[in-house]
Phi, psi and omega in degrees: 000326178283326183288308184286118181206233183277340188305317184292342179269347181237330183292329181308322180295314180294320179297311182296320181301319182272336182285322177088354176202158181294315183299314180294324178298318179294322177297320179296322177297318180292315180296325177300320176294322179296319179294319177298323179294318178299314179298320181296321179296320177296318179292332177296317178295315180297322183296325181266342177279320177240084187284066178238145172288159179114351176056229184310315183303313181292319183291315181295320178297317181294320188271315187255351178103177188295321183297312180297317178297320179296318180297322177294317178297317180301314180291326179292317184286323184268333188239297193298304182291312179300322180293316177300317177299317180297316180298315181294319180295320178292325175296317178303311183293322179296318181287326177291321185274342184303316177296333179284329178239070189292335187253009180203169177287135178305143180306143182305309184295321179297317180297315181294317182295316179296321178299316181293320178298316179299314181297315180295321179298313182287331173296319177297318179298312180294330178284332185276323186197128174295322182296318178299316182298315182290326178292320176301318181298316181298314184292315187279349174300326180299333182299311182292325179293319178298313183297312183291319179298316180297316180299314183293317180298313179297323177298317178297320178299319178298318180296317179296333177279352179094011181269071180224037182302316183289347183262352177293144185307321182296325179270323184297327182252028173270106186277128172271352170206153178270109184289134174279173177298324178296320177297319179298320178298318180292325177297318177296322178297318178297316179292324182295334177299322180290333180269354182298141185116353180293343181261004186290338179301327182287352178282346185239026183304315184294340178279349180252339186239136175280108186290348183276346182232134184294316179234119180221174178300317181295323178296317181294322176294321179297315180297326181284319189271333182298307177297323180298317179300320180292312185293334179271312191287313186296311176299324180295314179296319179299318178299311182298314182295315182296314182287334173295317178293321176300318179298319178304318186281352172282344183244339186230147169280162177305322181294321178294320179295318182292331181274352181275137176269348178215091191302314183295326178293315178299318177302313180296319180296326183280330189241336187264349176060237183301331184267017182296339179295341181298324185295303180298326179295314181296317180291322177298318177298318181298312183289327176300315176294327178294320177299316180299315181295317180292322176299315181300312184289313184295324179293326179289325176294317177300316178300316181295318179297321178292323180295328179276358179089009181267354175222162180306141185299337177305324184285352176264005181275146177236155181291133186293335181262312185274344181058041178240144181280074187299314179302317179296319178297318181294322178296316179298319180295315181297315180298322180293318179300321180292312182294330180300337182265003186287310185190194183282168187302315188286330172294319178298323179295315176302320181300305185287325181294321178299312181293321177303310182294326176300314180292318178301314183296317178299320179296317182286330169300323177301326178298315180293319178297320180294323176300323182281317183285322183229073184292337185260004180295148182294118180237094180299328174239128181225108183278156175297139183299339178296333182293305177295327180294316178298316179299316183291329176295315177295320180301314181296316178302313184296313184290318183297312184282334173292320177296323179291319184279323182233065186298327182289311180300310182291321181296317178297320177300315179296320180298317180296321176299315183291339175296344177288342182296304178296327178297320179297313184291326179280323187265327186250307186292322181280098188271325183270064181282151173299154183301325181296324179292317178298321178296319179297317180293000000 
């Protein structure tokens, strides 16, 4: 439920654009699922070795210390979550406005204003009631399931009718451009955005494990269900994503897909006829629920960081009546509004995917460091070292060539992360602050 969101409705265009052919784009989708599975197995070991909620933030803080953990938190609060929110909100507005502007891209200002209205509305909902936020999430989850199921079923019908010209090997691997290694890295970054969320299970470890007992019934259930969740969910999501892309190509040529600003809407218009309105409505419902979910999660991470002393204590406050972290929600909303004005959707995806992979890689390096520093620590799950090494080899390839291909996007991301260093020393490390500074904070 966390993985499948807006990514599958916007990333196909970015993957195809950089891959240069239909066949290579489909291979990238399958490999993206395999890489997510490798990362998930590494996180399974970390999750049961360090049974703390907070995922990457908790593991990096435990293994590398407070500064590294703070930088990860800083990048998540300032970059990863707000950028993901901005991308999902812009996708929502594009799909809502596409039927109104069927023959052109929706106006820039209209798209931004609708995205901001949606974000402000859901920030108000999350600030007013936890129950409202969770009910919205439950209801709108059905939107993405309806849209993807409908796309795949219609795609299979098209294949049975013989409409698979673009999927034949001779056409699928007909390159309209020769992709460089940098292009392949960017195609993987676009696809990885759709798979983001595979590590969210580790954010709720303490809710599954009794921290007061080393081995308990809840721990044994956790050990049993965590690998099972990975082995079922990642292949299932990979299957859904791959066949959704196959379905797209039964109705559209690569050129038509690349020229579409809302792929699922174009797909619906070509194949669903009178019922084509179902597609933009379903995707809008999906992305609306995705914005709500990311707001809910990002505000809790912000709240947790403040509770640990890594962010101002104001952000750890909750409303006495509504029991919602309103200051944290407002910060997440403000950061998203600012990032929403930075650039177009696909540049934002490269931006957040680069930082995401940077954090994933540092966390998995932590697994190897922990094996070396504490070889005798209790590890209920212990993966073969080839798994993190293989993941890190792919990780290094992706980051190096992404930095080469998009030096400005990646460089700005690194600079923003490094701005957390003086903030850490002034805000966290410097404990004996003057009273006036404490009052200001």
